[in-house]
C-alpha positions as a printed Julia matrix, in Angstrom:
121×3 Matrix{Float64}:
 157.28   92.25  122.96
 155.28   95.39  123.46
 155.76   96.22  119.82
 153.93   93.08  118.69
 150.91   93.81  120.9
 150.84   97.42  119.68
 150.91   96.29  116.05
 147.85   94.1   116.53
 145.95   96.95  118.1
 146.97   99.26  115.26
 145.82   96.71  112.69
 142.57   96.04  114.52
 141.58   99.73  114.68
 141.27  100.39  110.92
 139.42   97.07  110.44
 136.94   97.99  113.13
 136.5   101.41  111.56
 135.85   99.84  108.09
 133.29   97.41  109.57
 131.54  100.27  111.39
 131.36  102.37  108.23
 129.96   99.38  106.3
 127.29   98.74  108.97
 126.23  102.37  109.01
 126.15  102.52  105.21
 124.06   99.34  105.0
 121.7   100.63  107.72
 121.2   103.89  105.83
 120.59  101.98  102.57
 118.04   99.7   104.22
 116.33  102.67  105.84
 116.12  104.42  102.5
 114.64  101.39  100.76
 112.13  100.85  103.6
 111.1   104.51  103.42
 110.6   104.37   99.64
 108.49  101.23  100.05
 106.38  102.95  102.72
 105.84  105.99  100.45
 104.8   103.7    97.61
 102.41  101.75   99.84
 100.81  104.91  101.22
 100.46  106.35   97.71
  98.66  103.2    96.62
  96.32  103.4    99.66
  95.53  107.04   98.87
  94.74  106.11   95.28
  92.42  103.25   96.38
  90.69  105.57   98.89
  90.18  108.25   96.24
  88.59  105.67   93.92
  86.36  104.45   96.75
  85.39  108.05   97.58
  84.43  108.75   93.99
  82.28  105.58   93.88
  80.55  106.6    97.1
  79.89  110.08   95.72
  78.36  108.59   92.56
  76.22  106.26   94.69
  75.16  109.17   96.91
  74.16  111.24   93.86
  72.26  108.28   92.35
  70.34  107.74   95.59
  69.61  111.45   95.94
  68.26  111.53   92.41
  66.18  108.46   93.15
  64.82  110.06   96.33
  63.91  113.24   94.43
  62.12  111.11   91.83
  60.2   109.15   94.46
  59.15  112.4    96.2
  57.9   114.03   93.01
  54.17  114.76   92.94
  53.64  112.63   89.84
  55.33  109.62   91.37
  53.48  110.06   94.66
  50.18  110.3    92.81
  50.99  107.13   90.85
  51.84  105.24   94.06
  48.61  106.44   95.69
  46.61  104.95   92.8
  48.62  101.7    92.87
  48.11  101.23   96.61
  44.4   102.36   96.47
  44.85  104.64   99.43
  42.05  107.08   98.42
  43.94  110.07   99.77
  42.96  113.51   98.64
  43.9   117.12   99.39
  42.46  118.42  102.71
  39.55  120.85  102.66
  40.36  124.33  103.98
  38.39  123.72  107.23
  40.53  120.65  107.91
  43.76  122.66  107.96
  44.9   123.8   111.41
  47.61  126.4   111.67
  49.59  126.4   114.89
  51.05  129.66  116.13
  54.24  129.46  118.07
  54.07  131.48  121.24
  57.21  133.52  121.83
  58.3   134.06  125.38
  59.42  137.56  126.23
  63.17  137.96  126.46
  64.4   137.54  130.07
  65.28  140.86  131.59
  68.5   141.42  133.49
  68.11  141.89  137.28
  69.97  145.23  136.95
  67.63  146.89  134.51
  68.53  150.52  134.04
  71.81  150.33  135.94
  75.31  150.27  134.58
  76.97  147.06  135.81
  80.44  148.63  135.71
  79.43  151.52  137.94
  77.49  149.19  140.27
  80.47  146.85  140.68
  82.9   149.7   141.49
  80.81  151.11  144.27
């Protein structure tokens, strides 16, 4: 009788081992496929972001060129005439030059003393 129970246990062991190997192999296969899909997805996102970045750089350059054009003396003069602002260059007596006062550098409270020697005393 013990022999029959032992036989079933012996037959059950290899089957369990085969099922376990299949589950691990399938899990590794699914993990590999998922990882490849993630890599592909991230690569596509990077490509889309690079395209968007290039478009933004072109737009930035176009706007910078437009700003430089609008700030050019000829364009400003044309706009002044269009808007009838009657602006003109200031006369020399109308120009005020402001001088920035510089404060003297703050002096250390231990002027003329060596801080290392003072601390060691």
